[in-house]
N, C-alpha and C positions, 0 to 999 in steps of 0.2 A: 617616238623617233624624232630626232631633231631635224630641222630644215636649215638651209643656208641662211635664211632670214632670222633664225633663232640664235642670236649672238649671245656670248657669255656676258651676262649683266647681273652681278650679285644682288643689286638692289631689288631685282624683280622677284626674288624668292627668299632672301634672308629673313626679313621680318615675318613672313608667313610661317617659317619653321620655328622661329623663336617663340612666337605665340603658341604654336602647336605643342612645343616641348613643355611650355609652362602649363597649358591647359591639361595635358595628359600627365603632368607631374612625372616626367620621364626620369628626373634625377633625384627623386625622393628616396631617402635612405630606407632600405628594407630592414625589418626587424627592430624598429625603434618607435613603434606606436605608443601613445600615451597609456593605453590600457595595460601595458606590460609593467607599468611603474609599481614599485612597492607601495603597500598601503600605509606604512608607518615609518617613523624615524628609526625604528629598531634595526633597520638594515645597517645603520652606522655603528654597530657595536663590534668590538674586536672579535667576539666569538663567531660572528657571521663571516669573517674573512678567513678562509682556510689557507694557511701559509705553510710552506714546506721547509724553506731555508731562510736564513737571516739576510741573504743578499738580495731578496726581493723576487726570486723566482718562485712561482707557485704552480698549482695545478692548471691544466688547460681550462680556460673560462667556459662556463656553460653557454652554449650557443643559443641565440634567440631565434634563429631560423636554421634551415638545413644547409645554408651556404657558408663557406669560409668568409671571414670578414677582412676588409682592408680599410683602415682609417688613414686618409690622406689629407694633409692640412697645410695651409699657408700661414705664415706669421701674419696675423690680421693687421690691416692697415690703419693708420690715423686718417680720418676723413677730412682732408684739407678742403677748404672752400674752392680752391683752384682746380680740383679734380685730378684725374690721372693724366700723366704724360706717357709716351710710348715705352718708357723704361720701366714703369711700375708693373705692367702685366707679364713681364718675362717669366718670373717665378710662378705666377698664377697659371700661365700657359703650360709650363712644364708639368705641374701637378695635374692640370686638366687632362693632358694627354694620357697620363698614367691612370687617372681615375676612370676615364672612358675605356681604356685598355683593360683594366681590371674588371669592370662591369661586363665587358664582352667575354672575359675569361671565366665568367660565372661566379664572381665574388659579390658579396653584399658590401657595397662601398658606402662609406660615410665621408662626404666631401663638403663640409660646411664653410660658411663665411660669417665673420663678425667684424666689429669695429672698435678700435682702441680709442674711444671717443672722449675720454677725460684728458686734461693736460693744458700746458701753457699756451700753445698756439691759439686754441679757441678762446681762452681767457684774454689773451693779448688783443685778439681781434675784437672781442667784446668791448674792451677798453677803448680801442680806436674808433669803432663804429657806433658804440652806444647801444648795440643790440645784445640781448641776453645770449650767452653761449649755448643755451638749450636750443634756441631757434637756429642759430648759425650751424650748430652741429647737426641737427636733424636735416637741415637743407643740404649740407655737404654729403651726408649719408645717401640721400636720395640721388644726388648727382653721381656719386660713386656707383651706386647700384645700377643706374641706367647705363653707364659706360661699361660696366662689367657684363651686363646682360647682352649688350650689343656685340661684344667680343665673342659671345657664345660660350662662356665659362659654365661648366655644368655643376654649379653649386646647388645644394639643397637649401633653398631659402626658408623652408619651414623651421630651420634650426638657427636662423639669424639671431645674433645677440649684439648688444651695444653696452659697453661698461658704464655709461653715464645714466642708464635707466635704473630706477629704484629696484626693479625686480632682479637686477644683476648685482648692484653694489650692496644690497641687503646681505648677500652671501659673502661678498668681500669683507664686510664688517663682521659677519659671523665667524669667518676664518681668522680674522684678527683676534677675536675673543678666544678661540681655541688655542692660538699661540700664546696668548696672555695667560691662560689657565695652566698651560704646560711650562710656563717660565721662559718662553722663547720670545716674548715681547716685553720690553722694559723701557723705562725713561731715565735718562741721566743727563747731567750737564757735561758738555764736551765741546772741544774746538771743532767747528764745522766749516765746510766750504760754503761761502756765501756769494751768490751772484748779485751784484749791486744793481744791475739793470732789471732782472726779473724779480728782485726782492724775495728770494727764497733760497733754501738750503739745497745743496747738491751732494749726492753720494760721490765718493772718490771715483767711481766708475764713470761719472758724468762730467768729469773734469779732464780735458784734453790739453796737454802742454800748458797747464796753468790757466786755461780759459774754459768758460761755460760751453759745453758741447752744443747747446741750443742757440745761443746768441753771440758767442765768441767774445764775451766780455771777460776782462781780467777778474779772476776769482780772488776773494780775500778770505781771511780767517776770522771767525767770530766764536765766542763762547756762548752756547745756548742750551737750554733744556730741550731734549729731542727724544723721540721714540725710535727704538732700534729693534730689529729682529736678530736673534742670536744665531746667525748662519755659521759662525765660527765653531759651534758645537758639532757641525756636520762636515768639517773640513776633510777629515780622513775618508769619510764615506763618499764625499764628492769626488775625491781623487780615485778611490777604488772603483767606483761605478763607471768611470771612463773606459775601463778595460772591457766592459760588457756591451758596448754600443757601437754601432756602425756610423761613425762621424768622420769628417775630414781631420787628418792628423794635425793640421794647423790650428783647428778649433780646439782640439783636445789640449794641445800645447799651450794655447792661450789661457785656458782655464787652469792648467797645471801651474803655469808661471804666476797667474794672478793669486792663486791659493798660496803659492810660495812656501811649501813645506821645506824646512831645513832642520837636519839633525845635527846637534853639536853639544856644546857644554857651556855651563856658566862658570866663569873663573873669577875668583875674588882677588882684587888688588887692594892691599892695605894703603890707606891714606897716611902719608907721613907729613906731620906739621909740628913745628917747634913748640907751638903753644896749645897743642891738642891735649885734652885731659883724658880722653877715652878713645879706644880703638874704633875706627870707622873704616868701611870698605866700599870700594866701587865694584859692583858686579857687572861683568861684561859677558855678552854671548858671542861665541865664535863657532864656526864650523871647521876652522883650520887650526886646531890646537898644535899641529905639527910646526907652526911658525912662531910659537910662544917665545922661543929663545931670541927672536929678533924683534920682540915688542919694543917700540921706540917711544911711544906716547899713548895716552888714554884720552878719549874724547867723550864728553857728556853732551847729551841733547839739551837744548835750551830749556825744555820743559821738565827735565829730570828733577824730581822732588828733592834729591840729595843736595842740590845747590842751595836750597833754602836752609837745609840743616847745617851746612858748612859755611854759610855766607860770612859769619863772624871771623872765620879763619882766612878769608880771601883778602889779600892786601889791595888788589885793584878791583874791588867790588863795583865801583861806579862804572868802569869800563865794561865789566861783565854784564851788569844790568842793562846798560845801553844796548849791548849786542842782543840780549834776550828780547828787548822791546822791538828791535828792528826785525828780528826773525819772525815775529807774530804777523807781519805783513805778507808772509809767503805761505802758499799752500804746501801741503805735504808733498804733492807731486812736483812742484817747483823745486823744493828742497832736494828731492831725490834726483832730479834731472839736471840741476845746475852744473855746468862744467867747471866753473871756478869754485873750489872748495874754500869757504871762508872759515875763520875761527879766531878765538882770542885765548891767549895763554892765561891760565889761572896762576897768579903769582902768590907764593907763600906756601904752596902745597906740592907734593910729589906723590906718585903712586909706586908701590913696591911690587915688582914682578915676582909672583910666588915661586916660580920655577928656579930662579937664580938670585933672588933678593936684590936685583938691580933696580935703582930708582929711575923713574921716567917722568917727564913733565905731563901735566894734566891740561887739557884744552876744553873749551866749549865750542861746539860747531853745529851749525844747523843742518848739515848733511846727515847727521844722526837723528833718527826719529824717536820720540819718547814712547810711541805706541808699539814699537817693534823691539822684540827681545827685552833687554833691561833698560834701554835708553842710554846705553853706553857701549863703546867698543874700544879694543886696543888696536893701535895702528902699527904696521910694520912695512918693510920694503918689498913685500911679496903680494901686494895688491896695488893696482894702478893708481887708484884714488889716494891711498896712503902714501905711495911713493912720491906723488906730486906734492902732498902735504909736507912730507919730510924735506923736500927740496925748497918749497916755498918758505917754510919757517926755520930752515937751516937747523934741523933737529939731528942730533947725533944718532947714527943708526948702523947696525951690523947685520948682514944677511945671515940666514940660518939654513937656507936650502939652495942648492945649485943644480943645474941640469947635468946630464952625463956628458954632453958634448964639451970638451975642454976649453975651446976658445970662448964659447958663450958663457961657460962657468966663470971664466976669468973676468969677463965684463960684469957679471952679476956681483962677484966679490968686490969689484971696484965701484959698485953702484952706478955703472954707466947705463944699465938697462934694468927694467923690472922683470923678474921671473915670477909669474903668478901660478905656475902649474905645480903638480907634485914632482918631487925630485929626490936628491940625496941630501941628507941633513949634514950640516957642518956647524961648528961652534955650538954644539948642543949636548955637551957632557957625554953621558953614556949612550946617548942616542945617535951620536955622530957616526956617519957611515950607513945608517939605516935608510931605507926608502920611506917616503912620507906615509904610504899606506900602512906600513908596518909600525912606524913610530907613533902615529897619531893616537891610536887607542891606548898604547902603553904610557904615553905622556899624560893622557886624561886619568888613567888608573893611578899614576904616581901622585898627581895633584889631588885626586879623591882621597887617597890615603893620608894626605896632609890636611884634609879638611878644607882645601882651597878650590875644589871644583865639584860639580855634579852634572850629570848628563841632562840634556834638555832638548825638546823639540819645539820649534817656533814656526809661525805662519805669517805670511804677508797679509793674508785675508783679514779684513776687519768686519765687525758686525754691520749689518745693512741698516743704514739710516733711512727711515721711512717718513719722517715728518716733513710736511711742506707748508709754507706760510702763504698759500694761495687758495682761491675759492674753488676752482673747477676740478674737484676731485672728491673721492669718497671721504666723508667725515669720519674721524677716528672715534669708535664707540666707547668712549671713556667719559665719566663725569667725576667732578671733584666736590667733596663736601666742604662746608664752611671753613674747615681747618686746612684745606688744600690737599687732602688725601685722595688718591685716585681710586676709582671703583669702576668695574666693567658694567656697561649697560646691560640690563636684562635682555636676554635673547628674544623674549616675547615682544620687546619694544623696537625691534629692528624692522625696517631700516631707520637709521637716524637720517632724516631727510635734509638735503641741502636747503637752506632758507632762500627765499627770493628777495627779501628786503636787504639787499647787499650792494654796496658801492664797490665796484671791482678794482678801483684804483689801488695799486700796491703801495703799502706804507712801511713794509718791513715786518708787519704783523699780519696774521691771517685776516682777510675781510670778514670772516665769520665772527670775529671778536666784536664787530660793531653791529651785529644783527640782534635787534630786540627780541624778535620772535624765537630765535635760536636759544637764547638764554632763558627767556620766559618759559619755554617748554620744559626746560630742566627743573625750574623751581616748581612748576605745576606738578611734575611727576615725582620729584624727590624731596622737595621742601625748600624753604627760604634759604638763600645763601649758596645753594648748589649751583654749579655752572658746568657747562659742557667743555670738553676739549675742543679748541678752535682750529687746530691744525688739521689738514687733510692728508690723505695717504699718497705717497709716491705712486705714480701711475703704473710703475712696474709691478706693484702689488696686484693690480687688476689683471695684468697679462700673465701672472705666475700660475693662474689656475683656470683660465677661460677654456682651455682645451678639455678639461674635465666636464665643464658645463654642457658642452655640445652633445655629450652622451645622453643628457636628460634635460634639455634646455627649458622645458615648460614646467618643471617640477616646482611647485610653490611650498612644498613641505620640507624638503631637504636640499642641500646644495647640488647633489646628484646621487642617483641610486647606485648603491655599491655593486649590484649584479651587472648593471649596465656599464659602469666604469670598467669593471673587470673583464667584460666581454669586448668592449671596443678598444680599450687601451692596453698596452702602450701604443702610441701612434706609430703606424707602419712606415710612413714617410712624412717628414717635416721639412719645409723649404722656406728659407728666408735669408736675410742679409747677415754676412759675417760680422757686421758691426755690433751685433748683440751677443758676442761670445761671452763677455764677462758681465753682461747686464741680464737681459731676459733669460738667456739660456741657462745661466748659473742659478738665477733665482727660481726658475721653474723646476729645476732639478731639486733644489732645496725644499720647495713646497711639497713636491711629490714624496720625498723621503719623510717629511713630517706626516703627511697623510697615511703613509705606510705604517709609521710608528703608532698613529692613532687608530689603526685598524680599519681605515676606510677603503683601502685598496690592497691588492695582493702583489704589487710590483713597486719598485722604487726608482725606476728610470722611466721618464715619460716619453722620450723620443728614441725609438729603436734605430731609426735611420734618419740622418740629417744631411741635407745638401744645401749649398749656397748658390744662388744664381749670380751670374756676372752682371755688371752694370752696362746699360746701353747709354753711350755718350751721344751727344749731338753730332751732326755731320762735320762740325768744326773741331771734333775731338775734345771738346770740353763738356763738363757736366751740364745737363739741361737746367737752365735757370732763367727766370724772368729778367734777371740782371743782364744776362747776355743776349736776351731776345732770341734764344735758340730752342725754345720748348716746342716739341712736336706733339700735337694733340691726337690721340687715337681716333677720336670722332672724325677728324678731318681725313685721316688715312682710310678709314672705313668708307667714308662718303666717296672717295676716289676709286678705291680698289676692292672694297668689300672686306668683311671680317676675316674670311679664310686667308686672304693674302696677308693681312697683318699677323695672324696666328702663325702661318707657316713661315713667313719671312723671319719672325723673331726666333723661331726654333732653328732656322737655317743659317743664321748669322755666323755661328761658330759654336765651339763647345759651350755647353750650358753654363759652366762656371767662369767663362772668359769675359773680359771687358771688351766691348766692340763698339765702334762708331756707327751711327745710322747711315745707310747707303741707299739712296732712292733708286739708283740704277738696279741694284740687286732686288729691291722691293718690286720694281716693275717687272723684273725677270720672273719673279714668283707669280705675279699676276698673269704673265704670258703662259707660264707652265699650266696654271689652272685653266686658261683658255684652251690649251691643247687637250687637257682632260675632258673639257666640255665637248669639244669637237669630236673627240675619239669615240664617243658613244654612237656616232653615226655608223661606225664600222662593226657594231655588234651583230652577230648571227644569233637570232632568237631560236632557231631550230638547232638541236644538237647535231653536230656533224656526224654523218654515217660514212664510214670508210669500208669499201669492199671492191674487189676487182671484177666480180661478175656483174653482168647487166649493164656495163658501160658500152657506149659506142666506141668505134676505133679511136684510139688516142686518149680516151677519157681515163684510162688507168694511170696515165702519167699525171693528169690533173689530180686524181685521187691521191696518188702517192705524194705529190707536192703538198696537198691539203693536210694529209696525215702528218707529214714532217713539220708543217707549220703548227699544227695542233700540239705535237710533241714538244716543239721548241717553246711554245707558249706555256705549256705545263712546267717545263724546266725553269723558265724565267720567273713564273709566278711563285713557284715553291722557293726559289732562291730569295725572292723579295720578302715573302712571309717570314722566312727564317731570319733574314737580316733585320727586318723591322722589329720582330719579336725580341731578338737579343738586344737590339739598340734601345728599345723602350725600357727594357729591364735595367740597362746600365745608364739610362738618361743621355744616350748619345743621339739626340734628336736630329742634329744636323746631318749626320751620315745616313739616317733613315730617309730623310727627304731627298738627299742626293741619289740614293738608290731608287726611290720612286721616280725621280726625274729620268734616270737612266732607263727604267722600265718603260715609261711612256714613250721615250725615244725609240726603244725596241719595237713597241706596238705600232709605231708609225710605219715601220717597214713591212708590216703584215697586211695582206690583202683584206682580211677580215679578222675579227677578234671573237674568240669563243666566249659565249655568255658567262659560263662558269668561271672563266679566267677573269673577266671584267668584274663580275660580282665580288670575287675575292679581293681584287684590287680596291674596289670601293670600301670594303670592310677594313682593309689596311689603312686606307686614306682617312677613314672616318674620325679617328681620335685627333688628327691634325687639322683636317678641313671638314668639320661636321656639316656645314651648310650645303656645300656642293655635293658631298657624299649623300646627304639626305635627299636632295633634289633629284639626282641621277638615279638613286635607288628607287625613288617613287616613280620616276618616268619609265623604269623597267617593269612597273606593275607589281613591285614587291611589297611585302607587308611592312607597315610602320612599326618601329622606327629602325633605321640602319644602326643606330647606336645601341639597340637592344638585341642585335643579332650575336651569334656565337663567333668568337674570334677564330679565323681559319687556321687549320693545322697545316703542317707541311710534311712532305715525304722526304726523309733524310737522304734516301738514295738518289733523288733527283737534284739535290743541292751540291753534290760533290763534283767538282770540275774533273773532266777526264784528263786534262793536261793543264799545266801551269807554266808560266814563263819564269825562269830563274835567272837572276843577274849573275854574271861571271865577272869577278874582280881579279885583277892581277896586281898584287901589292897594294890593295885597297882602292884601285881605280877600275871603274866598270869598263870592260873591253867588249862586251857583247851579252847576249841572252841565249838561252836554250829552252825549248819547249819539251816538257817531259811530265811523266806522271807525278802527282804531288807526293806519292809514296816512294819515289825513286831513291835508291841508296847513293851514298857519296861516290862509290866506284862507278855507278851508272852515269851520274852527272858528269864526273871527271872524264869518262870515256867520250861522251857526247861533246863536251867542251873542246877536247883535243882534236876532234874530227873537224872542227870549224877553223878555217884558215885565219880568219880575223882575230881568233883567240889564240890559237896554237903558236902563232908567230912570236907571241910574247913569252912563251914558255921555253926558254933557251936551255934550261937545265932541270934536273930533278927538283921538284918543289922542296923547300925547306920545311914548309908547313902548309896544311890544308885545313881551312875552317869552313864547315858546312852547316848551314841552318836549314833544316829539312823543309823543302818546299818553298824556300825563299831566296837563298843566296849561297854562292860558293866563292870563297876568297882564297886564291892561290898565292902563297908567299914564295918567291923565287930569289 
C-alpha cells in the first residue's frame, strides 16, 4: 500500500523492471528456437513448398507451437552516431503497444529489431573523422540499443541483426547469385544519375527534383557500366498484388504511378525527305489514338538512335547535335518535370500522319525520354504540354475532339483553350461525331489493317540499378577473367569480405579498386589476371530481404528455413515512413515474388498490413535538426518524466499517422495523469466487497446500497474502457485509447474506494502503453510477475451499452438543442421528443420539408 511519502518517481523503479524483463527474457519469441531448424539446404527446393495458386496464397503454415502467431515489425533504422530524437520512436511505440497487446491475447509474437548499417552516412563520417565505419557503426548501434531499451520497447534482442556483419551480407551476396542465375541480374552500359558530391550512382527513386535525396546536390548524367536487377519483369505482378494487401491507398497509388502501366498503340509515321533513298519510319507510342487526326508534330528524344541513322538527311545537324549535347546535362527527372518545354526543329524532314497522309514537322525535344515507349511521340492540341509547344513554335494545328458543352467547344475549335479529356470527335473522317471511347479502338483497328499500328503496353518503371561506387556496402559477388568476362563467385566462397586496406576518399571509382588484398584474393582463388567486381550493392538490396532473416536469424547453412518463413510470414503489421513507397517497399515486394518463384516461400506479398507513422516536429513546428538547434533527445525526457510519460505522450499527441509538433505542456499533463494513477492505488479495497441487507445496524443498509451502486458503476466503466481500448488498439487509434483511460481515472477519483478486480483490469489495459508503472503497481498488489504476461481482460457487451444517448437536433443544419433518448430510438420517437421541447419547437413553424436522422447521433429537420 502506498503512503503519502511514496511519491510518483519513475526513476525509482523503471531500471529495476527493465533489468528484470531482460533477465527473464519476457519478450523472447516463442516457437523459434534453434533446435527447430532444418538440418540441410534441401528445405530450399521447390518441391518442399506446397502452393495452391499462382497468386501466392497457399495452405495454412504448419504451426511451430499451439498458439496463433503475430509478426509485428518496424522498418529497421539506420544507426546514426547522433542517436535517436523523440520523433524516431513514434512508429516503434505504435508497434510495441500492439505487440504487447497481442501477447496478452495469447498469440506467439515475433517483434524483432535490426539495423540498416551499411551506407553513405557512415562512410562519409569515416572520411571526415578518419575512423573506420565498422567502429563508428558498432558504436552507433550500441547507442541506439541503450536508448531503445530505456524506452521499454519489447523487442526480442536474441534476433538482432545488422546488415554490415559478414554473417548477414553473406546471404545478401547469395541472393544476388540466385538472381544472376535466374537472369534477373545483369550488367550493361547505361546513362545513370551521378551525385558529384557523394561520387556514386543513384537510382531514379533516389533523385528528388533533380537532386540527390541524401545530400541535396544537383545530379548529373553519366554513361557507365552498371549492375541492374530486372524488376521490370515483375511490373504486372507488382500491380496485381496491391489488390490483396491492407495498405494505405496513397501508398498503393504511389506504386501504381511509379510502375506507370499504360496501354496504347505504336503508330508508324513515315519520314518524308527529298533526298531519301529508302523508306524510314518514326514509331511513336500513344494511349490516345483518338487524337491522331489532330497530330501537329512529331518529337524525338535526344538519345533516340534514329537520329544517327537520319543525320545525313538533316540540314541543321549542327544545331541538333548541340541540343543533344546540352540535354545530357539533365537527369531524366529534370527533363520530365521542367515546365518550359524546349526543342529544335529538324530541317529537311517531315513526318507523314498515316491516318490522313498529312505532313507534319519533326522536332527533337528533351521532354521525351529515350527509355520510355519508343523514344518518340506525336504532339497535338489535346495535351497541355503539346498545346504549349504548338503555341511556342507557332505550329499549324487543328483540334479533333471537343467537349459537349457548346461554348467551351467553340473555344477549343479556336485554339483558345486545351481540351485534354475524352469528348466528341471532329475533323476525323468517318469517326466524326463518335465519342472518344468508341472511336479509339476503331482508329487503332483501321491503322492495324494498314500496317501502320500495333497494340502495345508500356511501363514507367525502369530496372533497378544496384551498383554503387562506394566502400561501405556488400561487395558484388562477381569475378572477371583476364578477357573481362563476368563469372559468379562460387557459393562456397561466400562471403566476399570487405577489405580493410582501403582509402575511403571518393574518387568516382569504388575504393575497393585500390585494395591490394581484394584483388590478390581473386588471383589466389581463380588464377593470374582474374579480378573482382569493385562496386558494392545499393543498401536497399540489404533491406529487401532482412524481414525473412528474422524468422531464422542464426542459421549459418541457408539464408532462412523455408518452414519457419512460411510460418512467420507474411508480416502481420509493418510500420515505417511513407518516404519508402517506391524504394524499400517496392523492392521488398519484388524480392518476395522472386523467392516465391524460386520455391523458397509459399506467399508472394511480404507485408499483409502496412501503416505509416506521422512525423513529430519540434515545438517550433520545424523538423528536428541540429541546424535549427531544436532536437529533443528522448534520454532527456525520460530523465525528467520517465519512459512511460514519453511513451504515452507520443501515442496521445494525435492520430498515429498525423504530423504533430512537440508540446511540453501536454507532456507534463501526461506525467500528471500517471501521478494520479500512482496515487489511485491508495483507494484499492483488497477484500472483495460483500453486499447484503441483513446483519447491518440501523442505517447500514443505505451504506451497503451505495457501495453496491458504486461497485456496479465501476463494473460498467471498466467494461466500457476495455471495449474501447481493445477496439482502438486494433485500429491503431492510440490517442483515443489514452483519452478514455484519462476519463476512467477521473471517474475513479469520484469513488470512495476502488474494487481490486476493477483496478487490476485497468492496470492490464494500461500495461501496453505504460509497462513500467503497470508492472510496479501490479507487483505492489502482490500479483504474479509479469503484468505483461497476463491475459488481456474481456468485457461484457451488455455493460457497455449506454441506456441513453444525447442526440443533437438541427433545424436547417444549425444545432438548436439536444434530447436524451435510447440509442435504438426511432426517427418518430426522436421527432416527438424534439417537438416537446420549447427551445426546439419554436423553430419548427411549418411541416418539415425533409427529416434526416442518423440513428443514435443526430436529427436534422429541414423546414
